[in-house]
N, CA, C and O atoms as CSV, one atom per row, in Angstrom:
chain,resi,resn,atom,element,x,y,z
A,1,MET,N,N,4.211,14.824,-18.104
A,1,MET,CA,C,5.289,15.527,-18.535
A,1,MET,C,C,5.652,15.271,-20.168
A,1,MET,O,O,5.455,14.154,-20.645
A,2,THR,N,N,6.085,16.147,-20.829
A,2,THR,CA,C,6.365,15.804,-22.174
A,2,THR,C,C,7.666,15.043,-22.249
A,2,THR,O,O,8.374,14.936,-21.247
A,3,ALA,N,N,7.998,14.516,-23.399
A,3,ALA,CA,C,9.266,13.711,-23.499
A,3,ALA,C,C,9.869,13.833,-24.815
A,3,ALA,O,O,9.191,13.994,-25.831
A,4,LEU,N,N,11.224,13.752,-24.806
A,4,LEU,CA,C,11.880,13.728,-26.195
A,4,LEU,C,C,12.516,12.440,-26.559
A,4,LEU,O,O,13.149,11.751,-25.757
A,5,TRP,N,N,12.323,12.150,-27.783
A,5,TRP,CA,C,12.887,10.984,-28.489
A,5,TRP,C,C,14.021,11.422,-29.161
A,5,TRP,O,O,13.926,12.221,-30.094
A,6,ILE,N,N,15.119,10.963,-28.767
A,6,ILE,CA,C,16.440,11.307,-29.339
A,6,ILE,C,C,17.160,10.157,-29.910
A,6,ILE,O,O,17.437,9.140,-29.275
A,7,ALA,N,N,17.460,10.387,-31.206
A,7,ALA,CA,C,18.200,9.434,-31.808
A,7,ALA,C,C,19.538,9.911,-32.507
A,7,ALA,O,O,19.509,10.961,-33.149
A,8,HIS,N,N,20.630,9.231,-32.414
A,8,HIS,CA,C,21.725,9.516,-33.168
A,8,HIS,C,C,22.172,8.377,-34.132
A,8,HIS,O,O,22.388,7.239,-33.717
A,9,VAL,N,N,22.282,8.690,-35.263
A,9,VAL,CA,C,22.451,7.576,-36.371
A,9,VAL,C,C,23.504,7.890,-37.474
A,9,VAL,O,O,23.739,9.014,-37.918
A,10,THR,N,N,24.081,6.768,-37.835
A,10,THR,CA,C,24.990,6.646,-38.928
A,10,THR,C,C,24.289,5.682,-39.953
A,10,THR,O,O,24.012,4.506,-39.719
A,11,VAL,N,N,24.067,6.291,-41.012
A,11,VAL,CA,C,23.250,5.465,-42.112
A,11,VAL,C,C,24.337,4.955,-43.086
A,11,VAL,O,O,25.233,5.649,-43.567
A,12,SER,N,N,24.119,3.601,-43.311
A,12,SER,CA,C,25.003,2.848,-44.324
A,12,SER,C,C,24.320,2.420,-45.452
A,12,SER,O,O,25.046,1.902,-46.299
A,13,ASP,N,N,23.092,2.486,-45.724
A,13,ASP,CA,C,22.187,2.091,-46.766
A,13,ASP,C,C,21.052,3.281,-46.932
A,13,ASP,O,O,20.034,3.298,-46.240
A,14,ASP,N,N,21.344,4.231,-47.894
A,14,ASP,CA,C,20.269,5.301,-47.961
A,14,ASP,C,C,18.967,4.963,-48.481
A,14,ASP,O,O,17.979,5.674,-48.302
A,15,ASP,N,N,18.964,3.809,-49.167
A,15,ASP,CA,C,17.647,3.388,-49.750
A,15,ASP,C,C,16.758,2.847,-48.728
A,15,ASP,O,O,15.592,3.212,-48.574
A,16,ALA,N,N,17.434,1.849,-47.951
A,16,ALA,CA,C,16.626,1.155,-46.917
A,16,ALA,C,C,16.150,2.084,-45.841
A,16,ALA,O,O,15.059,2.047,-45.274
A,17,TYR,N,N,17.210,2.985,-45.635
A,17,TYR,CA,C,16.944,3.900,-44.476
A,17,TYR,C,C,15.945,4.943,-44.807
A,17,TYR,O,O,15.290,5.437,-43.889
A,18,GLY,N,N,15.761,5.336,-46.070
A,18,GLY,CA,C,14.578,6.077,-46.618
A,18,GLY,C,C,13.366,5.416,-46.400
A,18,GLY,O,O,12.413,6.054,-45.953
A,19,LYS,N,N,13.271,4.234,-46.654
A,19,LYS,CA,C,12.011,3.435,-46.325
A,19,LYS,C,C,11.583,3.435,-44.861
A,19,LYS,O,O,10.410,3.584,-44.521
A,20,TYR,N,N,12.654,3.250,-43.962
A,20,TYR,CA,C,12.617,3.483,-42.629
A,20,TYR,C,C,11.996,4.829,-42.210
A,20,TYR,O,O,11.048,4.888,-41.427
A,21,ALA,N,N,12.533,5.831,-42.730
A,21,ALA,CA,C,12.099,7.203,-42.363
A,21,ALA,C,C,10.709,7.567,-42.715
A,21,ALA,O,O,9.950,8.172,-41.957
A,22,ALA,N,N,10.397,7.132,-44.003
A,22,ALA,CA,C,9.050,7.362,-44.432
A,22,ALA,C,C,7.963,6.762,-43.581
A,22,ALA,O,O,6.968,7.428,-43.294
A,23,ILE,N,N,8.108,5.645,-43.211
A,23,ILE,CA,C,7.160,4.700,-42.356
A,23,ILE,C,C,7.257,5.317,-40.858
A,23,ILE,O,O,6.232,5.530,-40.209
A,24,ALA,N,N,8.526,5.583,-40.361
A,24,ALA,CA,C,8.709,6.108,-39.024
A,24,ALA,C,C,8.018,7.479,-38.789
A,24,ALA,O,O,7.460,7.753,-37.726
A,25,THR,N,N,8.093,8.327,-39.858
A,25,THR,CA,C,7.452,9.664,-39.866
A,25,THR,C,C,5.959,9.394,-39.644
A,25,THR,O,O,5.370,10.073,-38.803
A,26,GLU,N,N,5.355,8.525,-40.283
A,26,GLU,CA,C,3.903,8.326,-40.109
A,26,GLU,C,C,3.575,7.898,-38.733
A,26,GLU,O,O,2.638,8.388,-38.101
A,27,ALA,N,N,4.452,6.867,-38.223
A,27,ALA,CA,C,4.127,6.301,-36.879
A,27,ALA,C,C,4.451,7.432,-35.846
A,27,ALA,O,O,3.611,7.518,-34.950
A,28,ILE,N,N,5.379,8.220,-35.790
A,28,ILE,CA,C,5.421,9.198,-35.051
A,28,ILE,C,C,4.369,10.208,-35.007
A,28,ILE,O,O,3.928,10.572,-33.917
A,29,ALA,N,N,3.913,10.711,-36.150
A,29,ALA,CA,C,2.737,11.519,-36.162
A,29,ALA,C,C,1.542,10.798,-35.572
A,29,ALA,O,O,0.808,11.349,-34.752
A,30,GLU,N,N,1.387,9.754,-35.931
A,30,GLU,CA,C,0.037,8.975,-35.394
A,30,GLU,C,C,0.056,8.811,-33.943
A,30,GLU,O,O,-0.952,8.459,-33.330
A,31,HIS,N,N,1.254,9.072,-33.336
A,31,HIS,CA,C,1.452,8.961,-31.748
A,31,HIS,C,C,1.696,10.436,-31.216
A,31,HIS,O,O,2.223,10.598,-30.116
A,32,GLY,N,N,1.299,11.535,-32.021
A,32,GLY,CA,C,1.461,12.831,-31.560
A,32,GLY,C,C,2.838,13.424,-31.393
A,32,GLY,O,O,3.057,14.390,-30.662
A,33,GLY,N,N,3.757,12.801,-32.106
A,33,GLY,CA,C,5.189,13.171,-32.022
A,33,GLY,C,C,5.377,14.387,-33.024
A,33,GLY,O,O,4.849,14.355,-34.136
A,34,VAL,N,N,6.088,15.382,-32.630
A,34,VAL,CA,C,6.461,16.527,-33.304
A,34,VAL,C,C,7.869,16.703,-33.509
A,34,VAL,O,O,8.548,16.764,-32.484
A,35,PHE,N,N,8.539,16.812,-34.782
A,35,PHE,CA,C,9.867,16.800,-34.794
A,35,PHE,C,C,10.467,18.141,-34.478
A,35,PHE,O,O,9.977,19.169,-34.948
A,36,LEU,N,N,11.536,18.150,-33.677
A,36,LEU,CA,C,12.292,19.438,-33.265
A,36,LEU,C,C,13.460,19.622,-34.174
A,36,LEU,O,O,13.723,20.695,-34.716
A,37,ALA,N,N,14.221,18.403,-34.330
A,37,ALA,CA,C,15.486,18.437,-35.022
A,37,ALA,C,C,15.504,17.089,-35.906
A,37,ALA,O,O,15.163,15.994,-35.459
A,38,ARG,N,N,15.886,17.286,-37.031
A,38,ARG,CA,C,15.912,16.138,-37.958
A,38,ARG,C,C,16.947,16.373,-39.061
A,38,ARG,O,O,16.717,16.892,-40.154
A,39,GLY,N,N,18.292,15.847,-38.549
A,39,GLY,CA,C,19.363,15.781,-39.651
A,39,GLY,C,C,19.998,17.007,-40.004
A,39,GLY,O,O,20.791,17.034,-40.946
A,40,GLY,N,N,19.704,18.102,-39.288
A,40,GLY,CA,C,20.310,19.493,-39.536
A,40,GLY,C,C,21.613,19.586,-39.084
A,40,GLY,O,O,22.118,18.560,-38.626
A,41,ARG,N,N,22.296,20.661,-39.119
A,41,ARG,CA,C,23.525,20.966,-38.657
A,41,ARG,C,C,23.684,20.686,-37.070
A,41,ARG,O,O,22.752,20.787,-36.272
A,42,TYR,N,N,24.888,20.350,-36.767
A,42,TYR,CA,C,25.251,19.967,-35.506
A,42,TYR,C,C,26.719,20.172,-35.098
A,42,TYR,O,O,27.533,20.376,-35.999
A,43,VAL,N,N,27.109,20.136,-33.876
A,43,VAL,CA,C,28.462,20.151,-33.514
A,43,VAL,C,C,28.534,19.058,-32.424
A,43,VAL,O,O,27.838,19.048,-31.409
A,44,SER,N,N,29.516,18.088,-32.779
A,44,SER,CA,C,29.779,16.881,-31.781
A,44,SER,C,C,30.957,17.450,-30.756
A,44,SER,O,O,32.038,17.869,-31.168
A,45,LEU,N,N,30.597,17.401,-29.429
A,45,LEU,CA,C,31.572,17.981,-28.500
A,45,LEU,C,C,32.222,16.749,-27.662
A,45,LEU,O,O,33.377,16.757,-27.239
A,46,GLU,N,N,31.388,15.798,-27.510
A,46,GLU,CA,C,31.837,14.600,-26.679
A,46,GLU,C,C,31.267,13.308,-27.227
A,46,GLU,O,O,30.282,13.373,-27.962
A,47,GLY,N,N,31.816,12.125,-26.921
A,47,GLY,CA,C,31.222,10.882,-27.303
A,47,GLY,C,C,31.254,10.556,-28.765
A,47,GLY,O,O,31.891,11.283,-29.528
A,48,LYS,N,N,30.532,9.385,-29.250
A,48,LYS,CA,C,30.626,8.974,-30.480
A,48,LYS,C,C,29.880,9.923,-31.426
A,48,LYS,O,O,28.788,10.408,-31.131
A,49,ASP,N,N,30.521,10.163,-32.575
A,49,ASP,CA,C,29.807,11.215,-33.465
A,49,ASP,C,C,29.027,10.307,-34.523
A,49,ASP,O,O,29.517,9.358,-35.135
A,50,ARG,N,N,27.801,10.752,-34.613
A,50,ARG,CA,C,26.670,10.104,-35.611
A,50,ARG,C,C,26.219,11.327,-36.280
A,50,ARG,O,O,25.753,12.283,-35.660
A,51,PRO,N,N,26.393,11.278,-37.816
A,51,PRO,CA,C,26.117,12.539,-38.413
A,51,PRO,C,C,24.546,12.706,-38.792
A,51,PRO,O,O,24.208,13.632,-39.529
A,52,ARG,N,N,23.615,11.809,-38.283
A,52,ARG,CA,C,22.235,12.018,-38.246
A,52,ARG,C,C,21.769,12.269,-36.888
A,52,ARG,O,O,22.072,11.456,-36.015
A,53,ASN,N,N,21.093,13.259,-36.613
A,53,ASN,CA,C,20.504,13.451,-35.205
A,53,ASN,C,C,19.178,13.885,-35.302
A,53,ASN,O,O,18.897,14.813,-36.061
A,54,VAL,N,N,18.183,13.225,-34.504
A,54,VAL,CA,C,16.802,13.586,-34.572
A,54,VAL,C,C,16.182,13.638,-33.250
A,54,VAL,O,O,16.414,12.809,-32.370
A,55,VAL,N,N,15.330,14.705,-33.122
A,55,VAL,CA,C,14.721,15.002,-31.779
A,55,VAL,C,C,13.175,15.033,-32.046
A,55,VAL,O,O,12.821,15.657,-33.047
A,56,ALA,N,N,12.330,14.510,-31.369
A,56,ALA,CA,C,10.882,14.434,-31.574
A,56,ALA,C,C,10.320,14.591,-30.181
A,56,ALA,O,O,10.695,13.823,-29.296
A,57,ARG,N,N,9.401,15.587,-29.927
A,57,ARG,CA,C,8.746,15.638,-28.746
A,57,ARG,C,C,7.303,14.986,-28.857
A,57,ARG,O,O,6.581,15.047,-29.853
A,58,PHE,N,N,6.984,14.293,-27.548
A,58,PHE,CA,C,5.755,13.523,-27.401
A,58,PHE,C,C,5.176,14.136,-26.055
A,58,PHE,O,O,5.838,14.712,-25.192
A,59,SER,N,N,3.813,13.899,-26.046
A,59,SER,CA,C,3.008,14.304,-24.847
A,59,SER,C,C,3.424,13.726,-23.539
A,59,SER,O,O,3.118,14.282,-22.484
A,60,SER,N,N,4.184,12.514,-23.587
A,60,SER,CA,C,4.604,11.827,-22.427
A,60,SER,C,C,5.748,10.848,-22.848
A,60,SER,O,O,6.062,10.687,-24.027
A,61,LEU,N,N,6.333,10.223,-21.827
A,61,LEU,CA,C,7.322,9.246,-22.050
A,61,LEU,C,C,6.653,7.928,-22.498
A,61,LEU,O,O,7.205,7.094,-23.216
A,62,GLU,N,N,5.369,7.828,-21.983
A,62,GLU,CA,C,4.571,6.618,-22.339
A,62,GLU,C,C,4.156,6.710,-23.716
A,62,GLU,O,O,4.106,5.652,-24.343
A,63,ALA,N,N,3.826,7.864,-24.344
A,63,ALA,CA,C,3.390,8.032,-25.620
A,63,ALA,C,C,4.497,7.690,-26.548
A,63,ALA,O,O,4.290,6.975,-27.529
A,64,ALA,N,N,5.713,8.198,-26.257
A,64,ALA,CA,C,6.922,7.891,-27.046
A,64,ALA,C,C,7.348,6.508,-27.120
A,64,ALA,O,O,7.827,5.972,-28.119
A,65,GLU,N,N,7.127,5.932,-25.918
A,65,GLU,CA,C,7.342,4.508,-25.890
A,65,GLU,C,C,6.349,3.545,-26.675
A,65,GLU,O,O,6.745,2.561,-27.301
A,66,ALA,N,N,5.164,3.889,-26.587
A,66,ALA,CA,C,4.040,3.495,-27.296
A,66,ALA,C,C,4.270,3.452,-28.846
A,66,ALA,O,O,3.983,2.518,-29.595
A,67,CYS,N,N,4.835,4.630,-29.172
A,67,CYS,CA,C,5.204,4.786,-30.665
A,67,CYS,C,C,6.123,3.826,-30.942
A,67,CYS,O,O,5.934,3.106,-31.922
A,68,TYR,N,N,7.265,3.657,-30.131
A,68,TYR,CA,C,8.351,2.693,-30.453
A,68,TYR,C,C,7.793,1.215,-30.776
A,68,TYR,O,O,8.059,0.575,-31.794
A,69,ARG,N,N,7.021,0.823,-29.778
A,69,ARG,CA,C,6.585,-0.335,-29.750
A,69,ARG,C,C,5.423,-0.716,-30.535
A,69,ARG,O,O,4.982,-1.866,-30.523
A,70,SER,N,N,4.853,0.352,-31.306
A,70,SER,CA,C,3.716,0.032,-32.328
A,70,SER,C,C,4.088,-0.791,-33.413
A,70,SER,O,O,5.268,-0.884,-33.752
A,71,ALA,N,N,3.153,-1.412,-33.998
A,71,ALA,CA,C,3.362,-2.209,-35.203
A,71,ALA,C,C,3.923,-1.418,-36.376
A,71,ALA,O,O,4.768,-1.919,-37.117
A,72,LYS,N,N,3.471,-0.227,-36.540
A,72,LYS,CA,C,3.902,0.609,-37.604
A,72,LYS,C,C,5.375,0.936,-37.415
A,72,LYS,O,O,6.181,0.843,-38.340
A,73,TYR,N,N,5.674,1.293,-36.282
A,73,TYR,CA,C,7.269,1.731,-35.975
A,73,TYR,C,C,8.074,0.410,-36.082
A,73,TYR,O,O,9.197,0.449,-36.585
A,74,GLN,N,N,7.621,-0.605,-35.691
A,74,GLN,CA,C,8.404,-1.764,-35.710
A,74,GLN,C,C,8.526,-2.311,-37.346
A,74,GLN,O,O,9.431,-3.057,-37.720
A,75,GLU,N,N,7.650,-1.892,-38.065
A,75,GLU,CA,C,7.747,-2.395,-39.511
A,75,GLU,C,C,8.792,-1.401,-40.078
A,75,GLU,O,O,9.620,-1.823,-40.885
A,76,ALA,N,N,8.796,-0.042,-39.678
A,76,ALA,CA,C,9.857,0.895,-40.099
A,76,ALA,C,C,11.064,0.444,-39.593
A,76,ALA,O,O,11.983,0.421,-40.412
A,77,LEU,N,N,11.330,0.052,-38.388
A,77,LEU,CA,C,12.556,-0.339,-37.836
A,77,LEU,C,C,13.284,-1.540,-38.650
A,77,LEU,O,O,14.505,-1.624,-38.789
A,78,SER,N,N,12.360,-2.428,-39.148
A,78,SER,CA,C,12.860,-3.624,-39.914
A,78,SER,C,C,13.635,-3.007,-41.051
A,78,SER,O,O,14.523,-3.744,-41.479
A,79,PHE,N,N,13.513,-1.769,-41.679
A,79,PHE,CA,C,14.389,-1.288,-42.703
A,79,PHE,C,C,15.588,-0.650,-42.206
A,79,PHE,O,O,16.611,-0.587,-42.888
A,80,ALA,N,N,15.481,-0.104,-40.866
A,80,ALA,CA,C,16.669,0.672,-40.327
A,80,ALA,C,C,17.740,-0.425,-40.056
A,80,ALA,O,O,18.906,-0.233,-40.401
A,81,LYS,N,N,17.332,-1.630,-39.407
A,81,LYS,CA,C,18.256,-2.653,-38.943
A,81,LYS,C,C,19.110,-3.052,-40.193
A,81,LYS,O,O,18.503,-3.387,-41.210
A,82,GLY,N,N,20.381,-3.039,-40.184
A,82,GLY,CA,C,21.258,-3.444,-41.133
A,82,GLY,C,C,21.561,-2.290,-42.080
A,82,GLY,O,O,22.390,-2.445,-42.977
A,83,ALA,N,N,20.888,-1.088,-41.903
A,83,ALA,CA,C,21.110,-0.059,-42.828
A,83,ALA,C,C,21.545,1.161,-42.151
A,83,ALA,O,O,21.693,2.246,-42.713
A,84,SER,N,N,21.777,0.879,-40.685
A,84,SER,CA,C,22.298,2.014,-39.815
A,84,SER,C,C,22.909,1.437,-38.552
A,84,SER,O,O,22.712,0.278,-38.185
A,85,GLU,N,N,23.675,2.334,-37.901
A,85,GLU,CA,C,23.932,2.211,-36.436
A,85,GLU,C,C,23.178,3.319,-35.824
A,85,GLU,O,O,23.219,4.476,-36.244
A,86,ARG,N,N,22.406,2.868,-34.693
A,86,ARG,CA,C,21.542,3.732,-34.011
A,86,ARG,C,C,21.756,3.904,-32.499
A,86,ARG,O,O,22.235,2.928,-31.922
A,87,ASP,N,N,21.502,4.889,-31.839
A,87,ASP,CA,C,21.430,5.119,-30.468
A,87,ASP,C,C,20.036,5.786,-30.420
A,87,ASP,O,O,19.747,6.689,-31.205
A,88,LEU,N,N,19.282,5.381,-29.596
A,88,LEU,CA,C,17.852,5.889,-29.336
A,88,LEU,C,C,17.485,5.836,-27.898
A,88,LEU,O,O,17.607,4.839,-27.187
A,89,MET,N,N,17.007,7.039,-27.516
A,89,MET,CA,C,16.615,7.114,-26.017
A,89,MET,C,C,15.304,8.007,-26.068
A,89,MET,O,O,14.979,8.694,-27.036
A,90,ILE,N,N,14.669,7.905,-24.992
A,90,ILE,CA,C,13.454,8.813,-24.590
A,90,ILE,C,C,13.767,9.428,-23.241
A,90,ILE,O,O,14.075,8.723,-22.280
A,91,VAL,N,N,13.693,10.648,-23.183
A,91,VAL,CA,C,13.875,11.514,-21.781
A,91,VAL,C,C,12.778,12.290,-21.588
A,91,VAL,O,O,12.304,12.918,-22.535
A,92,GLU,N,N,12.249,12.345,-20.374
A,92,GLU,CA,C,11.309,13.251,-19.855
A,92,GLU,C,C,12.019,14.742,-19.979
A,92,GLU,O,O,13.210,14.919,-19.726
A,93,GLU,N,N,11.146,15.749,-20.391
A,93,GLU,CA,C,11.645,17.103,-20.228
A,93,GLU,C,C,11.359,17.658,-18.740
A,93,GLU,O,O,10.503,17.207,-17.979
A,94,VAL,N,N,12.162,18.626,-18.495
A,94,VAL,CA,C,11.936,19.300,-17.257
A,94,VAL,C,C,10.857,20.274,-17.131
A,94,VAL,O,O,10.696,21.089,-18.039
A,95,LYS,N,N,10.178,20.277,-16.210
A,95,LYS,CA,C,9.022,21.220,-16.041
A,95,LYS,C,C,9.730,22.570,-15.846
A,95,LYS,O,O,10.718,22.633,-15.115
A,96,THR,N,N,9.267,23.609,-16.457
A,96,THR,CA,C,9.661,24.923,-16.163
A,96,THR,C,C,8.636,25.755,-15.621
A,96,THR,O,O,8.880,26.925,-15.329
């Protein structure tokens, strides 16, 4: 089953977060991830509002988790830490 990588982010350091985004984009692509939403318009209806929202689709939950745990993504993540507040989850899509 395919899986969605869903991130809700508040950026506090644009330069450092830009470095994160550049490397993370490569890592996600290398693991077959495809962006469905990336920082576009949104409406917050419940919960904590974070102005940057990202959704990427992977071939499986395992592929998405492997991306997260990869050396390249961990390198990217080193730039995001301290430059953002983030919530990140991976969820399997419903079969239709």
